[in-house]
N, C-alpha and C positions, 0 to 999 in steps of 0.2 A: 505493502500499500504506497504510494507517496506521500513525503511530509508534511504538510501546510505549514506553510510558516506563519508567527501568531500575527501581522500585521492580514495580511489575505483575512485568514480566520475570522480577524477581531471586524473588519468587514463586508466581510459574510451572514455574522451574527446580528450584524447593523441591517443591514439590509430585509431580514429574513422578521426582524420584530419591523416591520417596518418605520427606523428611525430614518432613512437614508432614501431614496429611490432609486430604477433600476440603472438608469444614468446616471447620478449618484456615486454609485459601485464602480461603473463603467469608470468611470474618470479617475475615481480612488487606483482601484484597480490597477489603471495605465499609468499611471505615480509611483507604483510601486515593481514596477515592471509584472506587473503577470502575478507577482507571487513564485517571481525564477531565483531563482540561487543569489543572497545578500556575497556582497562581496569575503565573509569570510569565511561562504563555502565558493568561492568563483572555483571554475571548473575551468580544468585541462585538457592539449591534443597536446597527445604525446607523439612522433613522427621518432619509429626506430627500425635505423637500417644495418640489417647487422651479416656480415660479406664472410665464408668462412668461416667463421660461430665470434667472431673478434666482430665488436657494437662496432661500426662506420656510423653515423649519427644518431645522437639520441637528442631529438631535441624538442621541449617542451613552450609552445604557448599558449598563454591566456585564451578562451575562445571567442572573445572580443576580435582581439586581432586571425584572427585564424584563415579569415578573408580576404587582409592583405599580403596575407601568408600564401594562399596557397598556389599560387604559380613559382617560391621558387619551391618548400616541399618538396614541386613537381616533377622539377629540377636533379633535385639531388637526389630524392629516390631514383628517378626514372623510373614514378608511376605509367601503366599505361591506366588503372582504374580512375574512373569518371571520376572526376570531384566532384560530377554534381549527388552520387549518390554518394557519399560522402557525406555531408553539406545537407542530404536530407534530411538519415540516419543521425546527423548530429538535433541537425531541427526538431527529429520526434523524440527528441527525447534521450538517446540512445547510449549507456555509460559502457567501460569495458572500452574491449577489444572489437574497435569498426571494420577496418578493412583489417586479411593479413593477406598477402601473396610472394610467391615464391619464382624466383627467376634460376631454375639449376645449373643449366647451362653458367653460371657467373657466378652460382653457388650463392646469392644473395638470398638474402627473406628479407620483405619488406610488415611495418605495421605499422598501426592509426589507433590511436585506442586514447580513450574523453578519459581523462580523469576527476 
């Protein structure tokens, strides 16, 4: 079950009790980011490239900056996976390993994780 932050719960309770309207609740939820991660719960994207069993690249990026680094990451890792697939999985709230693939001819393994 997903954990609901206290601010979001308070807004939903006020809505349920009729203390605020639906439009006010929407505005407040937007103001707190629709209950997404707070700074203390910041999420990161990790790009890890292993070559011949050794870590060649171990990049950790705050999710807020991921779009800016998407092209860089694909160049570093030589990835053939479409970035749109990764982005859609992250937007859907996936955690852990998002993508993993191997390039056996080059003895390379690439992992993309959300932490």
